[in-house]
C-alpha positions in Angstrom: -128.1 27.2 250.1 -126.0 29.1 252.6 -123.1 27.5 255.1 -122.2 29.0 258.4 -117.8 28.7 259.8 -117.7 28.2 263.4 -114.7 28.9 265.3 -113.2 30.0 268.9 -112.4 33.1 270.0 -111.1 33.2 273.5 -113.9 31.3 275.6 -116.5 31.2 272.7 -117.6 29.5 269.8 -118.4 31.4 266.6 -120.2 31.7 264.1 -119.9 33.6 261.1 -123.2 33.5 258.8 -122.0 34.0 255.4 -123.9 37.1 252.8 -126.4 35.6 249.8 -125.2 37.3 246.5 -123.6 40.2 248.9 -127.0 41.0 250.5 -127.9 40.9 254.2 -129.9 37.6 255.2 -132.4 37.4 257.7 -130.2 35.8 259.8 -126.8 38.7 260.1 -129.0 41.8 259.6 -129.6 42.4 263.2 -126.6 42.7 265.5 -126.5 42.7 269.3 -129.4 40.5 269.3 -129.7 37.9 272.3 -130.3 34.2 271.1 -131.5 31.0 273.3 -129.2 28.5 272.0 -130.8 24.5 271.6 -128.6 22.1 271.0 -130.8 18.5 269.6 -129.4 15.1 269.6 -129.1 15.1 266.2 -126.3 17.1 266.2 -128.5 20.1 265.1 -128.3 24.0 266.4 -131.4 25.8 266.9 -130.8 29.4 267.8 -133.8 31.7 268.8 -134.2 34.9 269.7 -134.5 35.8 273.1 -137.9 38.5 273.5 -139.1 40.2 276.7 -141.8 38.4 278.3 -145.0 38.8 276.2 -147.1 37.7 279.1 -146.1 41.0 281.4 -148.3 43.3 279.8 -151.8 42.9 280.2 -154.9 42.0 283.2 -154.9 39.3 284.8 -156.8 36.2 283.5 -156.3 38.1 279.7 -154.2 35.1 278.3 -157.4 32.6 280.0 -159.2 30.0 277.4 -161.5 28.2 278.8 -161.0 24.5 278.8 -162.7 22.7 275.4 -162.0 18.6 276.7 -163.8 19.2 280.3 -165.9 16.4 279.0 -163.4 13.9 278.1 -162.2 11.6 281.4 -158.9 10.6 282.4 -158.3 6.5 280.9 
């Protein structure tokens, strides 16, 4: 198990992710990446790597899927 340590640096909260056995972990191999930060009610923090819009390319309707539940009526 690895532990991270957070600290304040000017107006930002900085979290340092340690290496494991002097080898880089997946969390700190890529520097200067942007992340979306999600704070949960339980106090946990999730860092989700920000990506470009995956739907920006492709033709109109490419990602459409037919409604397989159309025969079900709402109650």
